[in-house]
Each structure stands twice: as C-alpha cells, then as structure tokens.
C-alpha positions as CSV (number, residue, x, y, z in Angstrom):
1,M,73.6,98.6,140.0
2,D,72.3,102.1,140.9
3,D,70.6,104.5,138.5
4,E,73.4,106.9,138.3
5,A,75.8,104.2,137.0
6,I,73.5,103.2,134.2
7,G,72.9,106.7,132.8
8,F,70.9,106.2,129.6
9,G,70.4,110.0,129.2
10,I,66.9,109.6,130.6
11,E,67.1,112.9,132.5
12,E,67.4,114.7,129.1
13,I,64.3,113.2,127.5
14,T,61.9,111.7,130.0
15,N,58.7,113.5,130.8
16,Y,56.6,111.0,132.8
17,K,56.5,109.4,136.2
18,I,55.2,106.2,137.7
19,V,52.4,106.6,140.2
20,N,50.9,103.5,141.9
21,G,52.3,101.2,139.2
22,K,50.8,103.3,136.4
23,I,52.5,105.6,133.9
24,V,51.4,109.3,134.0
25,F,52.7,112.0,131.7
26,G,53.7,115.2,133.4
27,K,52.9,118.7,132.2
28,D,55.7,120.5,134.0
29,D,59.4,120.7,133.2
30,V,61.3,117.5,132.4
31,K,62.1,115.6,135.6
32,R,64.6,112.8,136.2
33,V,62.9,109.4,136.8
34,S,64.5,106.4,138.5
35,L,65.1,103.5,136.2
36,N,63.9,101.1,138.9
37,P,60.3,102.0,139.9
38,K,60.7,99.9,143.0
39,K,63.2,102.4,144.4
40,E,61.2,105.4,143.5
41,K,59.5,107.3,146.3
42,V,55.9,108.0,145.3
43,S,54.1,110.7,147.1
44,K,50.4,110.4,147.6
45,P,48.4,112.6,145.2
46,K,46.7,115.5,146.9
47,K,43.0,115.5,146.8
48,K,41.4,118.3,144.8
49,T,39.2,120.5,147.0
50,S,36.8,121.4,144.2
51,V,35.9,119.7,141.0
52,K,33.6,121.2,138.4
53,K,31.2,118.5,137.1
54,R,30.5,118.4,133.4
55,K,26.9,118.3,132.2
56,V,26.2,115.2,130.1
57,K,23.4,115.5,127.5
58,E,22.7,111.8,127.4
59,E,23.6,109.0,129.7
60,D,25.6,107.0,127.2
61,E,27.2,110.0,125.4
62,V,30.8,111.0,126.3
63,D,32.1,114.4,125.1
64,E,35.1,114.5,122.9
65,E,37.4,116.1,125.5
66,T,36.7,113.3,127.9
67,L,37.5,110.7,125.3
68,K,40.9,112.5,124.6
69,S,41.7,112.5,128.2
70,Q,40.9,108.8,128.6
71,K,43.0,107.9,125.7
72,K,45.9,110.0,127.0
73,Q,45.8,108.4,130.4
74,K,45.3,104.8,129.1
75,M,48.6,103.1,130.2
76,A,49.7,99.6,130.7
77,E,50.0,98.2,134.2
78,I,53.7,97.8,135.2
79,S,54.8,95.4,137.9
80,S,56.6,97.1,140.8
81,D,59.6,94.8,140.7
82,I,60.6,95.5,137.1
83,S,64.4,96.0,136.7
84,L,66.3,97.3,133.7
85,D,69.7,96.3,134.9
86,D,70.1,94.0,131.8
87,M,69.6,97.0,129.5
88,I,73.0,98.5,130.1
89,A,73.9,98.2,126.5
90,W,71.3,100.8,125.6
91,K,73.3,103.5,127.6
92,G,73.7,106.6,125.6
93,M,71.0,105.8,123.1
94,H,68.6,108.3,124.7
95,I,65.7,105.8,124.8
96,P,62.9,106.5,127.4
97,H,62.1,104.1,130.2
98,L,58.8,103.2,128.6
99,L,60.4,102.0,125.4
100,L,63.2,100.2,127.2
101,M,60.6,98.1,128.9
102,G,59.1,97.2,125.6
103,L,62.5,96.3,124.2
104,Q,63.3,94.2,127.3
105,K,60.0,92.4,127.0
106,N,60.9,91.4,123.4
107,G,64.4,90.2,124.4
108,M,66.2,93.1,122.7
109,T,68.7,93.8,125.5
110,S,71.3,95.4,123.2
111,P,71.2,97.6,120.1
112,T,72.4,96.4,116.8
113,P,75.3,98.2,115.0
114,I,72.9,100.2,112.8
115,Q,70.9,101.3,115.8
116,S,74.0,102.2,117.8
117,L,75.2,104.5,115.0
118,T,72.0,106.2,114.2
119,L,69.8,106.5,117.3
120,P,71.9,109.2,119.1
121,S,72.1,111.4,116.0
122,A,68.4,111.0,115.3
123,I,67.1,111.5,118.8
124,R,69.6,113.9,120.4
125,D,70.8,115.8,117.3
126,H,67.6,115.7,115.3
127,L,69.5,114.8,112.1
128,N,68.1,113.3,108.9
129,I,69.5,109.8,108.5
130,L,70.5,107.7,105.4
131,G,71.2,104.2,106.6
132,A,72.6,101.2,104.7
133,A,73.0,97.9,106.6
134,P,72.7,94.2,105.9
135,T,69.3,92.5,105.8
136,G,68.0,91.5,109.2
137,S,70.2,94.1,111.0
138,G,67.4,96.0,112.9
139,K,66.7,98.9,110.5
140,T,63.0,99.0,111.5
141,L,63.7,100.0,115.1
142,A,66.5,102.3,114.0
143,F,63.8,104.6,112.4
144,S,60.8,103.8,114.7
145,L,62.5,104.4,118.1
146,P,63.2,108.1,117.4
147,I,59.6,108.6,116.4
148,L,58.2,106.9,119.5
149,T,60.7,108.8,121.7
150,S,59.6,112.1,120.2
151,L,55.9,111.3,120.7
152,I,56.6,110.5,124.4
153,L,58.4,113.9,124.8
154,D,55.4,115.7,123.2
155,N,53.0,113.8,125.6
156,F,51.3,112.5,122.5
157,D,49.8,115.9,122.0
158,C,50.0,116.4,118.2
159,Q,46.5,118.1,118.0
160,D,45.1,115.2,116.0
161,N,47.6,115.8,113.2
162,L,49.6,113.1,111.5
163,Y,52.9,112.8,113.4
164,A,54.9,110.3,111.3
165,L,54.5,108.7,107.8
166,I,56.3,105.5,107.0
167,I,56.2,104.5,103.3
168,T,57.2,100.9,102.2
169,P,57.2,99.2,98.8
170,T,55.1,96.1,99.8
171,R,52.0,95.3,101.8
172,E,53.7,92.5,103.8
173,L,56.5,94.8,104.8
174,A,54.0,97.5,105.9
175,K,52.2,95.0,108.1
176,Q,55.5,93.7,109.5
177,I,56.7,97.3,110.4
178,T,53.5,98.0,112.2
179,Q,53.8,94.8,114.2
180,H,57.4,95.6,115.2
181,I,56.4,99.1,116.4
182,E,53.4,97.7,118.4
183,N,55.7,95.1,120.0
184,V,57.9,97.7,121.6
185,S,55.2,100.3,122.3
186,N,52.8,98.3,124.5
187,H,53.4,100.7,127.4
188,I,52.3,103.8,125.6
189,P,48.9,104.9,124.2
190,L,50.1,104.8,120.5
191,K,47.6,105.0,117.6
192,I,49.1,103.4,114.5
193,S,47.3,102.4,111.2
194,T,48.4,100.4,108.2
195,I,47.2,101.6,104.8
196,V,47.8,99.1,102.1
197,G,46.1,97.8,98.9
198,G,44.1,94.5,98.9
199,L,41.8,95.6,101.7
200,A,38.5,97.5,101.6
201,P,39.2,101.3,101.2
202,Q,36.1,102.0,103.3
203,K,37.6,100.2,106.3
204,Q,40.9,102.1,105.9
205,E,39.0,105.4,105.7
206,R,37.5,104.6,109.1
207,E,41.0,103.9,110.4
208,L,42.1,107.4,109.3
209,K,39.1,109.0,111.1
210,K,40.7,107.7,114.3
211,K,43.5,110.2,113.6
212,P,46.5,107.8,114.2
213,H,49.8,109.2,115.3
214,I,51.7,107.0,112.8
215,I,50.7,105.7,109.4
216,V,52.6,102.8,107.7
217,A,51.5,102.7,104.0
218,T,52.3,101.5,100.5
219,P,52.3,104.4,98.0
220,G,49.4,103.2,95.8
221,R,46.6,103.0,98.4
222,L,47.9,106.0,100.3
223,W,47.6,108.2,97.3
224,D,44.2,106.8,96.5
225,L,42.9,107.9,99.9
226,W,44.8,111.2,99.7
227,K,42.9,112.0,96.5
228,T,39.6,111.4,98.1
229,G,40.3,114.3,100.5
230,S,40.8,112.3,103.7
231,E,40.9,114.9,106.5
232,H,43.9,113.3,108.2
233,L,46.0,113.3,105.0
234,T,45.0,116.6,103.4
235,N,47.6,119.2,104.1
236,C,49.4,116.8,106.5
237,G,52.7,118.1,105.2
238,K,52.2,121.3,107.2
239,H,52.5,119.4,110.5
240,L,54.3,116.1,109.7
241,R,57.3,115.6,112.0
242,Y,58.8,112.5,110.5
243,L,58.9,110.9,107.1
244,V,60.4,107.5,106.6
245,V,61.0,105.8,103.2
246,D,62.0,102.2,103.7
247,E,63.7,100.4,100.8
248,A,64.0,103.8,99.2
249,D,66.3,102.8,96.4
250,R,63.8,100.5,95.0
251,M,60.9,102.9,95.1
252,I,62.7,106.1,93.9
253,E,64.8,104.6,91.2
254,A,63.5,104.3,87.6
255,A,60.1,105.8,88.5
256,H,58.8,102.4,89.7
257,F,56.4,104.1,92.0
258,D,54.7,107.1,90.4
259,D,52.3,107.4,93.3
260,L,55.3,107.9,95.6
261,N,56.4,110.8,93.5
262,K,53.0,112.5,93.8
263,I,53.0,112.0,97.6
264,L,56.5,113.5,97.9
265,D,55.5,116.5,95.7
266,Q,52.4,117.1,97.8
267,L,54.4,116.9,101.1
268,A,57.0,119.3,99.7
269,A,54.3,121.8,98.6
270,D,52.4,121.6,101.9
271,Q,55.3,121.8,104.2
272,A,54.8,124.9,106.4
273,Q,57.7,127.4,106.6
274,G,59.6,126.8,109.8
275,N,58.1,123.3,110.4
276,F,61.1,121.1,110.9
277,R,60.7,117.5,109.5
278,Q,63.1,114.7,110.0
279,T,63.5,112.2,107.2
280,F,64.9,108.7,107.6
281,V,65.9,106.6,104.5
282,Y,67.0,103.0,104.9
283,S,67.9,100.0,102.7
284,A,70.3,97.1,102.6
285,T,71.3,98.1,99.1
286,L,71.4,101.9,99.4
287,T,75.0,102.1,98.3
288,V,74.9,99.2,95.7
289,V,75.0,100.3,92.1
290,H,74.4,97.5,89.7
291,K,75.6,97.4,86.1
292,G,72.8,98.7,84.0
293,P,72.0,98.1,80.3
294,Q,74.8,99.1,77.9
295,R,72.7,101.7,76.2
296,Y,72.1,103.4,79.6
297,V,75.8,103.2,80.6
298,K,76.9,104.7,77.2
299,K,74.4,107.5,77.4
300,K,74.7,108.4,81.0
301,G,78.2,107.4,81.7
302,G,77.2,104.9,84.3
303,R,76.1,105.5,87.9
304,T,78.0,106.1,91.1
305,V,77.2,105.6,94.7
306,D,77.4,109.4,95.4
307,G,75.1,110.1,92.4
308,K,72.6,107.5,93.6
309,I,72.5,109.1,97.1
310,Q,72.2,112.6,95.7
311,E,69.3,111.5,93.6
312,I,67.5,110.2,96.7
313,L,68.3,113.4,98.6
314,D,66.9,115.5,95.8
315,R,63.8,113.5,95.4
316,L,63.0,113.5,99.1
317,N,63.7,117.3,99.3
318,I,66.4,116.8,102.0
319,K,68.2,120.1,102.0
320,K,70.0,119.8,105.4
321,K,73.0,117.6,105.2
322,P,72.0,114.1,106.6
323,K,74.1,111.7,108.6
324,I,75.0,108.8,106.3
325,V,75.7,105.4,108.0
326,D,76.9,102.8,105.6
327,L,77.6,99.4,107.2
328,T,78.0,97.9,103.7
329,A,80.9,100.1,102.7
330,G,84.1,98.6,101.4
331,E,84.0,94.9,100.6
332,K,80.5,94.0,99.4
333,E,80.9,90.7,101.4
334,E,79.7,92.8,104.3
335,I,76.2,93.2,102.8
336,K,75.4,89.6,103.4
337,P,74.6,88.3,106.9
338,E,77.6,86.6,108.6
339,N,76.0,83.2,108.9
340,L,74.9,83.0,105.3
341,L,76.3,80.3,103.0
342,E,76.2,81.2,99.3
343,A,76.4,78.6,96.5
344,K,75.2,77.8,93.0
345,I,74.0,74.8,91.1
346,Y,74.8,74.8,87.4
347,C,72.0,73.3,85.3
348,S,72.2,72.5,81.6
349,S,68.5,73.2,81.0
350,L,65.2,74.3,82.5
351,E,64.4,70.6,83.0
352,D,67.6,70.1,85.0
353,K,66.6,73.1,87.2
354,D,63.4,71.3,88.1
355,V,65.3,68.1,89.0
356,A,67.9,70.0,91.1
357,L,65.2,71.8,93.0
358,F,63.3,68.6,93.7
359,V,66.4,66.8,94.9
360,F,67.4,69.7,97.2
361,L,63.9,69.9,98.7
362,Q,63.9,66.1,99.3
363,S,67.4,66.1,100.8
364,Y,67.4,69.0,103.3
365,A,64.9,69.7,106.0
366,G,63.7,73.2,106.9
367,R,61.7,76.0,105.5
368,S,62.5,76.8,101.9
369,L,61.7,80.1,100.1
370,I,61.8,79.7,96.3
371,F,62.1,82.9,94.3
372,V,61.0,83.2,90.6
373,N,60.9,86.2,88.3
374,S,57.3,86.0,87.1
375,K,53.8,84.9,87.9
376,D,53.8,82.5,84.9
377,A,56.8,80.7,86.6
378,V,54.8,80.5,89.8
379,R,52.0,78.8,88.0
380,R,54.2,76.2,86.2
381,L,56.4,75.4,89.2
382,R,53.5,75.2,91.6
383,S,51.8,72.6,89.4
384,I,54.9,70.5,89.1
385,L,55.7,70.6,92.9
386,D,52.1,69.7,93.7
387,L,52.4,66.6,91.5
388,L,55.7,65.7,93.2
389,K,54.0,65.9,96.7
390,C,55.9,69.1,97.6
391,P,53.0,71.5,97.7
392,P,54.1,75.1,98.0
393,L,52.4,78.1,99.5
394,L,52.2,81.0,97.0
395,L,53.0,84.7,97.3
396,H,52.7,87.1,94.3
397,A,51.2,90.5,93.5
398,D,47.9,89.3,92.1
399,M,46.8,87.6,95.3
400,H,44.3,89.2,97.7
401,Q,45.9,90.7,100.8
402,R,44.1,88.4,103.2
403,Q,45.3,85.3,101.2
404,R,48.9,86.6,101.1
405,L,48.9,87.2,104.9
406,K,47.4,83.8,105.5
407,H,50.0,82.1,103.4
408,L,52.8,83.9,105.2
409,E,51.4,83.0,108.6
410,K,51.1,79.3,107.6
411,F,54.6,79.3,106.2
412,S,56.0,80.8,109.4
413,S,54.2,78.2,111.6
414,T,54.9,75.1,109.6
415,E,58.1,73.1,109.7
416,N,59.6,72.1,106.3
417,A,57.1,74.4,104.5
418,I,57.8,75.7,101.0
419,L,56.9,79.3,99.9
420,L,57.0,80.0,96.2
421,A,57.2,83.7,95.6
422,T,57.9,86.5,93.2
423,D,60.1,89.4,94.3
424,V,57.1,90.9,96.3
425,A,58.6,88.8,99.1
426,A,62.2,89.8,98.5
427,R,62.5,93.0,100.6
428,G,62.1,93.5,104.3
429,L,60.1,90.4,105.3
430,D,61.2,89.0,108.6
431,I,60.2,85.4,108.7
432,E,61.7,83.4,111.5
433,N,63.8,80.3,110.8
434,V,63.9,80.3,107.0
435,Q,66.7,77.8,106.4
436,H,67.0,77.9,102.6
437,V,66.6,80.6,99.9
438,I,66.6,79.1,96.4
439,H,66.8,81.5,93.4
440,Y,65.0,79.3,90.8
441,N,65.4,82.2,88.4
442,V,68.5,84.3,88.6
443,P,67.5,87.8,89.8
444,R,67.8,90.7,87.4
445,T,70.0,92.8,89.7
446,A,72.5,92.4,92.5
447,E,70.2,94.4,94.8
448,T,67.4,91.9,94.3
449,Y,69.9,89.0,95.0
450,I,71.0,90.6,98.2
451,H,67.4,91.2,99.4
452,R,66.3,87.7,98.4
453,S,69.2,86.1,100.2
454,G,68.6,88.2,103.3
455,R,65.4,86.3,104.0
456,T,67.5,83.6,105.6
457,A,70.4,83.7,108.1
458,R,68.6,86.4,110.2
459,A,69.0,87.1,113.9
460,N,72.4,85.3,114.0
461,K,70.9,82.1,112.7
462,S,72.5,80.2,109.8
463,G,71.0,79.7,106.4
464,I,71.9,79.1,102.7
465,S,71.2,80.9,99.5
466,I,71.5,78.8,96.3
467,L,71.3,80.1,92.7
468,L,70.1,77.7,90.0
469,V,72.1,78.8,86.9
470,T,71.7,77.8,83.3
471,H,73.7,78.9,80.2
472,D,71.0,81.5,79.5
473,D,71.4,83.0,82.9
474,M,75.2,83.5,82.7
475,R,75.0,87.2,81.7
476,K,72.8,88.2,84.7
477,Y,74.9,85.9,87.0
478,K,78.2,87.6,85.9
479,N,76.7,91.1,86.4
480,I,75.7,90.1,90.0
481,L,79.2,88.8,90.7
482,M,80.7,92.0,89.2
483,T,78.6,94.3,91.3
484,L,79.3,92.3,94.5
485,K,83.1,92.1,93.6
486,K,83.1,88.3,93.7
487,D,85.0,85.9,91.4
488,D,82.4,83.1,91.6
489,L,80.1,81.3,94.0
490,N,80.9,77.9,95.3
491,D,79.3,74.9,93.6
492,F,76.7,73.1,95.7
493,P,77.2,69.3,95.3
494,L,74.2,67.1,94.6
495,D,74.4,63.3,94.5
496,L,74.4,62.1,90.8
497,G,72.6,59.0,91.8
498,H,69.8,61.0,93.3
499,L,69.6,63.2,90.3
500,K,69.2,60.2,88.0
501,V,66.4,58.7,90.1
502,A,64.7,62.1,90.5
503,K,64.8,62.9,86.8
504,E,62.3,60.1,86.0
505,R,59.8,61.4,88.5
506,V,60.2,65.1,87.5
507,N,59.8,64.2,83.8
508,L,56.5,62.5,84.5
509,A,55.3,65.5,86.5
510,R,56.3,67.8,83.7
511,Q,54.4,65.7,81.1
512,I,51.3,65.7,83.2
513,D,51.5,69.4,83.7
514,V,52.0,70.1,80.0
515,E,48.9,68.1,79.0
516,Q,46.7,69.5,81.8
517,H,47.8,73.1,80.9
518,R,47.0,72.5,77.2
519,V,43.5,71.2,78.0
520,R,42.8,74.1,80.4
521,K,43.9,76.6,77.8
522,T,41.8,75.1,75.1
523,N,38.7,75.0,77.4
524,V,39.2,78.6,78.4
525,T,39.4,79.7,74.7
526,N,36.3,77.7,73.7
527,R,34.3,79.1,76.6
528,W,35.2,82.6,75.5
529,F,34.1,81.9,71.9
530,E,30.8,80.4,73.1
531,Q,30.0,83.3,75.5
532,A,30.8,85.9,72.8
533,A,28.7,84.1,70.3
534,E,25.8,83.8,72.7
535,E,25.9,87.5,73.5
536,A,26.0,88.3,69.8
537,G,23.2,85.9,69.0
538,I,25.4,83.8,66.6
539,I,25.3,80.1,66.3
540,L,28.8,78.7,66.3
541,D,29.8,76.1,63.8
542,E,31.6,73.1,65.3
543,R,34.5,73.9,63.0
544,Q,34.9,77.2,64.8
545,I,35.6,75.5,68.1
546,V,39.3,75.1,68.9
547,D,40.1,71.4,68.6
548,E,43.6,70.3,69.2
549,G,42.8,66.6,68.8
550,I,42.0,66.2,72.5
551,D,39.5,63.5,73.4
552,A,38.1,64.2,76.9
553,A,37.7,60.5,77.8
554,D,41.1,59.6,76.4
555,F,42.8,62.5,78.2
556,K,41.2,61.5,81.5
557,R,42.4,57.9,81.2
558,R,45.9,58.9,80.2
559,N,46.1,61.5,82.9
560,Q,45.0,59.0,85.6
561,Y,47.6,56.4,84.3
562,L,50.5,58.9,84.4
563,K,49.5,60.1,87.9
564,K,49.3,56.5,89.2
565,E,52.7,55.8,87.8
566,L,54.2,58.9,89.4
567,N,52.6,58.2,92.7
568,E,54.1,54.7,92.7
569,L,57.6,56.2,92.2
570,L,57.1,58.8,94.9
571,K,56.3,56.1,97.5
572,Q,60.0,55.1,97.3
573,P,62.1,57.7,99.3
574,L,64.5,59.5,97.1
575,T,67.1,60.2,99.8
576,R,67.5,60.5,103.6
577,I,66.4,63.9,104.9
578,S,69.3,65.9,106.4
579,T,69.8,69.2,108.1
580,K,73.6,69.4,107.5
581,Y,75.0,70.8,104.2
582,P,77.9,69.0,102.6
583,D,81.3,69.7,104.4
584,L,82.8,70.7,101.1
585,I,80.5,73.8,100.7
586,V,80.9,74.8,104.3
587,K,84.7,74.5,104.2
588,K,84.9,76.6,100.9
589,Q,82.6,79.2,102.4
590,N,84.7,79.4,105.6
591,D,87.9,79.7,103.5
592,T,86.4,82.5,101.5
593,D,85.2,84.4,104.7
594,N,88.6,84.0,106.3
595,A,90.4,85.3,103.3
596,V,88.1,88.4,103.2
597,K,88.7,89.0,107.0
598,L,92.5,88.6,106.5
599,A,92.4,91.1,103.6
600,K,90.5,93.6,105.7
601,E,93.0,93.3,108.6
602,R,95.9,93.8,106.3
603,A,94.3,96.9,104.8
604,I,93.7,98.3,108.3
605,K,97.3,97.7,109.3
606,K,98.5,99.5,106.2
607,K,96.4,102.5,107.1
C-alpha cells in the first residue's frame, strides 16, 4: 500500500524528517514525510565549512544552551523496516508519524469511538471538547494525543513554560495517565511529571525545576506547590496551551475539591489576553444526573443534563462553544461496557452479606475488586477475610502513596487476588483482567456505581458486577435503578447448600473479630489514659483503668480455640472453583441486552 493511499493528513501537521534512522525536527516550512521510512530518499547532510567553538569554563561543565540542544535532539532509534500499513484505521485522525509508531508498538491499531469523534475536532479544528463515554473506552488518549501532536508541531519549543496541565481526582489515576502518555510517546523527547500527594514535596519541587512540558496532578498537592511560589507554576496561566480536567463531574460538583476551584480561579486570572487555550473535559458520567436529596430537589427544582454541563463550562471558564460528544446518550444501558454482566444478591442482614461474599469468592476464580463505602468497613471486612484465608489487598485514602501503588501492582500481577477498596479506586483505574466487581456496600449514587462497575469488562473482555443488597440499602438501590432507567437487576443464584456450610465458618470468623476488636479498643483506651497520667504526673487508680471483664490469659486461650476450630473447617473445600457464571444469569442478561438493541432499532426505523 503506497503512502498516498493511506493519507492520514500527515502533510498538514508533520514537521520532522528521518535521517539515518533518527528523527530530526525541521525548522523550515512543513514538509510531507513518507509513512514508510524505508522508501524515503535520504540525502547526505552537507558538511559545514566553519563551526564556531564554544569556550567551556570547566571540563565537566556544560552550558545551558548545549543541554537544551541535546534534549531536543534526543530521539529514539527507529528500525529502517518499520511499516505503518496496519494503522490504516487512523486515517483522518491527523496523528503524526511519531505517535502512530508509539500506538502501533502498544497494539493500538485502530481508534476507539470516542477517539474517532474527538481527535479531528481537537487537532484540526482546535475546539474545546466535552466527552462522555463508557469506562474503558480510551478517553485518556482522546485528550493526550492532541497535546502530544501540538508539541511535535511546535518542535517542543515552549520556552520552558508549562504546555499542558492535566488534573485528576486521585493519585492512582494520575500515575496511570502518565504511564499511558509515556507508552505512546517513546519516540519523542517528552518531559512529563506527576504531582500527587503521599510523596515528599521536596522531590516533586525538584521535578518542577526540570520544567516539564506536561504536568499530571491531583488538586491538593498541585495547589500546595503553587502556593510555595514554584517558578514553573507561577503565572503558568499566561502561557498554558492545554487544560484537561478528567472525571470533571466528580471534582467540580458539590465543591468536593476546594483546591481545584483555587487553581481554576488562578488560571483564569493569569490567562494572557489573546492566548488561546484548549480545554478538554472527560468522564463516563458527564451526562448522568442522579436523584439528589429531597430537600435539594424541592429547593432547586432538580438538576438537568444541560444544567450540569453549563455548570462545568462556567466553572472552567469555557466561553467558546465546545464540541460535546456523548456516547452515553439515550438509553443509559450504553454507559456500561458491552461485555459486562450485572446482577444483585439480596441479603437479609449484614451477616448474610459476609456469607454471600465468602461463597462467591470461594466459587469463582479470577481477580475480585470489592468496594465498600468507608474505611471502617475496610477494617472490619479485612479482618474477617483474613481469618477465612481470603486475604485482601487494601486501597483507601489514608494509605501512603507508595503502599497504595505497591498493592495495585501486586493485585495486577497475582491471579485470584482480592482488592478491598473504598471509592478512591472507583474512577479511571485501568487494571487488566479484573473479572469481578462486588459492591459490598451499595454506592451512594448512580455515577459511583457506573465507575465502580467499569473496573471490569475492559478492553473487550468480559466481567461481572454484583450488588449485595439488604433491606436498608433499598432506597439507594432504587435511586440507582431510576437514574439508569432500569426496572431491576437480575438475581445472581448462589447454592443454598454452600450458603449453609459457609455460614458456620463466617460466624466463627465474625466472633473472633468482634472479641479481638474489643480487646484492641480497650488496650488503646488504657494506653491513652496511662500516657496522659504520666505526662500530668498523676498516679492512676486501678479503678480508673477501663475494665470490660477481659482476662488476658482467658482471652488468649479462647481465641486460640476458636481459630483452631475455624481452621479445621476451612481445610474442607466449600465448593469447586469455577470460571463460568450460572447459565441463568447469562441468559437473562442476554435477553435484556437483546431487548434493548431491538428497542433502539425500532426507534431508529420510526425516525
């Protein structure tokens, strides 16, 4: 296939050439470059007749201009036989050769729907973009490819100013976005830094001194460094070319992120007159409006999708009409990935939730991500699962960043691993091969349910999302169904025999956990009293020590006896491990999906 047939629009936007297998940026007008370097005729560079030698003050000292030149010319080696024939699907996306090679290397031979609909408008037409698409649909590259393309066009010459700022709600998502950008930009001299909490501020200040082209940050730490007067951040609004707010609906709504508001105010105040800035806003739930508290609905008259979008536009100071791409419009069924099964397990009590969770984990192989609504729930459930020999990895906001990343890495690399997390893991995280998402606590909003469920069934793989619902959860459950325009979720069948056997084991684990927690709590209280008395120079009376009738020796003997009894029961397999879900749930899901597709086809025919 020849170059002219492929097209790609490279002649419009490419400003580099390949010389002796290396990429070199040109300083002249834009020239067309062959998509196949093997076919390209390379003329031998003319030798310069005279070169002025620079004076070096010291042998090991390199002047700043030389360093800049070295960084600009630092390119990856490219094999002479590379072919982009399999990248035909990217025709018309206006992506440069350098980035196409990065995409090809990562197996991304065709754009996703959200990328196809937004990239031409962002790159060719320089429009602001508001994008709503299902989880796992490629939103990260939809906003990062235009930034990288623009940097290539500008020869990476941004005069040490910050070129693009990407703001995300969580540390893990920031790290993930950075990794995705680095994966496709290995052929260009990109400088990118991640600024998040949980790491030493001094180290991140050193990162900023390197003057990165792109910063991916969480609002809190970014504002902390901004306040300290970091040179790279101060007045960056005057030169900033791109602003990206990922998962914008979560960060902007209800003033959850006060630091983000301060950053946006500062950017708006500093923006130089005539400096055009593109803004990209993406989320899976950008056009989802959940039913709020009754007092809010009565007072404000409820919310609409248009009102929600206008609120975001106003807050981000987007005055020029943006292009809005909504792949979740119409039936809310489209918000979920195609290969996602959805189901519920009704439980009569919290105890039954523990039993149902244990039976599911014992019955189905694969990585399981369990979501809870609070850190207290993480503590309680972790203790019980540990006792039941199903040790989970943890992820919540109070953990140090290194520990959080370590747990995510271990979860990603271990088969049949269990990750117990709060909603800090609900948005954006792209963890490969998560087979099960289990909502131990029903999420508070439909948006959270969508984002949690989107951690599985990614990249055209199948997965299942299961809600554990008690009578106390019914109000939240019905609100979620109402927002998503669903009548109900299918029931996930669990074997009654397995439930009966599992109940004895779970009750023993719960009993051990309750007693251990009571002893730990008592010991903490007594230590606090003793320390306070010592600092005040007071001698405590034994009657002032908290005593709940716990004898240490008796507790130890009883605890050992219960653990031994539980371990004996756990030696007997509860059920055979399976990777297939019950045919009933699959059939019901297929029937539901077919009904939705049929309804859409009929609606299209009527139009």
